[in-house]
C-alpha positions in Angstrom: 0.0 0.0 0.0 1.4 3.4 -1.0 1.4 5.8 1.9 3.0 8.7 0.1 5.4 9.0 -2.9 8.4 6.8 -2.3 6.8 5.2 0.9 5.2 1.8 0.7 3.8 -0.3 3.5 4.2 -3.9 2.8 2.0 -6.8 3.9 3.5 -10.1 4.5 1.5 -13.1 5.7 3.2 -15.5 8.1 0.8 -18.4 8.9 -2.0 -16.0 9.1 0.0 -13.3 11.0 0.1 -10.2 8.9 3.1 -7.9 9.4 4.0 -4.6 7.8 7.6 -3.7 6.9 8.0 -0.4 5.2 10.0 0.5 2.0 11.2 4.0 1.5 13.1 5.1 -1.6 14.1 8.0 -3.9 16.6 8.4 -6.8 19.5 8.0 -4.4 18.5 5.7 -1.6 16.4 2.5 -0.9 15.6 1.8 2.7 13.8 -1.1 4.3 12.4 -0.8 7.8 12.3 -4.3 9.4 12.6 -7.5 7.5 9.9 -10.0 8.4 10.0 -13.5 10.0 12.6 -16.1 9.2 11.5 -17.9 6.0 9.8 -14.9 4.5 12.7 -13.8 2.3 11.1 -15.0 -1.0 7.8 -13.2 0.0 9.8 -10.1 0.8 11.5 -10.2 -2.6 8.2 -10.7 -4.4 6.7 -7.8 -2.5 9.6 -5.5 -3.4 9.5 -6.6 -7.1 5.9 -5.7 -7.3 6.8 -2.2 -6.4 9.5 -2.1 -8.9 12.4 -1.9 -6.4 14.3 -5.2 -6.4 15.8 -6.2 -3.1 19.3 -6.0 -4.7 18.9 -2.2 -4.6 18.7 -2.0 -0.9 21.3 0.4 0.7 20.0 0.5 4.3 17.9 -1.6 6.6 16.7 0.0 9.8 15.6 -2.4 12.5 13.1 -1.1 15.0 14.2 -3.8 17.5 15.5 -7.3 18.0 12.4 -9.5 17.9 12.6 -12.4 15.4 9.7 -11.2 13.3 11.7 -8.0 12.6 15.1 -9.4 12.0 14.1 -12.7 10.3 15.3 -12.0 6.8 18.5 -10.1 7.8 20.9 -13.0 7.0 19.5 -13.4 3.5 19.5 -9.6 2.8 23.1 -9.4 3.9 24.0 -12.3 1.7 22.3 -10.8 -1.3 23.3 -7.1 -0.9 26.8 -7.5 0.6 28.6 -4.5 1.7 26.3 -2.1 -0.3 23.7 -2.4 2.5 24.2 -0.8 5.9 22.3 -2.0 9.0 21.0 0.5 11.6 19.7 -0.3 15.1 19.8 1.1 18.6 22.9 0.2 20.6 20.8 -1.5 23.4 19.5 -4.0 20.9 22.6 -4.4 18.9 24.2 -7.3 20.7 21.1 -9.3 20.5 20.7 -8.7 16.7 24.4 -9.6 16.2 24.0 -12.9 18.2 26.3 -11.9 21.0 23.4 -12.3 23.4 20.3 -14.5 23.1 17.2 -12.8 21.9 15.2 -11.5 24.9 12.0 -13.1 23.7 13.1 -15.7 21.2 16.1 -17.1 23.1 14.8 -20.6 22.8 15.5 -20.6 19.0 18.4 -22.9 18.2 19.5 -21.0 15.1 18.1 -17.4 15.5 18.7 -15.0 12.6 21.5 -12.5 13.2 23.7 -10.0 11.4 26.2 -7.2 11.9 24.9 -3.8 12.8 26.9 -1.2 11.0 25.6 1.9 12.6 23.9 2.5 16.0 21.3 5.2 16.2 20.3 7.6 19.1 17.2 9.3 20.1 16.5 12.4 18.1 19.1 11.5 15.4 18.1 12.6 11.8 19.1 10.2 9.1 19.6 12.1 5.9 17.6 9.5 3.8 14.6 10.1 1.5 13.7 13.6 2.9 14.8 12.9 6.5 14.1 10.1 9.0 14.0 11.0 12.7 14.9 8.3 15.1 12.8 8.2 18.4 14.0 5.9 21.1 10.8 4.3 22.4 11.9 1.6 24.9 9.6 -0.8 26.7 8.7 -3.4 24.1 12.5 -4.1 24.1 15.2 -1.9 25.6 16.4 -0.7 22.2 13.1 -0.3 20.5 13.0 2.7 18.1 10.3 4.4 16.1 10.9 6.5 13.0 9.3 9.7 11.9 9.4 10.5 8.2 9.4 14.3 8.2 8.3 14.9 4.6 5.1 12.9 4.8 4.5 13.2 8.6 4.4 9.4 8.9 5.2 7.6 12.1 6.7 4.1 11.7 5.7 2.8 15.2 7.2 -0.6 15.1 5.8 -2.5 18.0 5.3 0.4 20.3 1.6 0.3 19.5 -0.6 -2.1 17.4 -3.7 -1.2 15.5 -7.0 -2.9 14.6 -9.1 -1.9 11.6 -7.5 1.5 11.2 -7.6 2.4 14.9 -4.8 2.5 17.3 -5.0 -0.1 20.1 -2.2 1.0 22.3 0.5 -1.2 23.8 0.5 -5.0 23.2 1.1 -5.9 26.8 1.7 -9.6 26.4 4.8 -9.0 24.3 6.1 -5.9 26.0 9.0 -6.3 28.5 8.5 -3.1 30.5 4.9 -1.8 30.4 5.6 1.4 32.4 8.6 2.4 30.2 6.5 1.6 27.1 3.7 3.9 28.3 6.2 6.7 28.9 7.5 6.2 25.4 4.1 6.9 23.9 4.2 10.4 25.3 7.1 11.3 22.9 4.6 11.0 20.0 2.7 14.0 21.3 5.5 16.3 20.3 5.2 15.2 16.6 2.9 16.5 13.8 1.7 13.0 12.7 -0.6 12.4 9.7 -0.3 8.6 9.5 0.9 5.8 11.6 2.2 2.4 10.5 2.1 -0.3 13.2 4.0 -3.4 12.4 1.0 -5.4 13.6 -2.2 -3.9 12.3 -0.9 -1.7 9.6 -2.0 1.9 8.7 -4.0 4.4 10.8 -4.6 7.8 9.2 -7.9 9.1 10.7 -7.8 11.4 13.7 -4.3 10.2 14.6 -3.5 13.1 17.0 -6.7 12.4 18.9 -6.1 8.7 19.1 -2.5 9.2 20.4 -3.7 11.8 22.9 -6.4 9.3 24.2 -3.7 6.6 24.6 -1.4 9.0 26.4 -3.9 10.4 28.8 -3.4 9.2 32.3 0.1 7.7 31.6 
């Protein structure tokens, strides 16, 4: 689904579980935000091919956090794209993504996906890609969870800080959130932004009355 020019929300189906990585591109840069579950590499390639941006053109992958449904195709992407692609993540989740520590929620996996993180990002950092991508550190779901604000289109890529249902924000998904209180505090950061659309990894796009919805979720936190 096209959100704005050069911004596409993907929809990948893993055993009935729909997830939504985001592709951002312009004439100089192709950026993928999150990579799907292990085993979804072919589906990811097909989805990018339909947009007309083959996966071989990727120059950056930004990981919102360490969970397996977000880093699942990282090894295949690194194998395909080699040194042309740079991997970005928060320093607090980096050792888990790189396999130095067992994944906090998926540590039972015998062979978890992993890959080198080339650049660590910090709260408030502006990545100079595709009109500007602002990093927002939103811990709680994991220690190094980040959200991304696309300044040109006023789009918030929320990762797993929130979920949505039928176009409406549902708040924090408590069963998969490691620190509920920290996650609630993280939502307050969104109140400082001028947001037109929100993409939740689980639930997809919300674009109606976004400010009001976020305000409601933030009240009483």
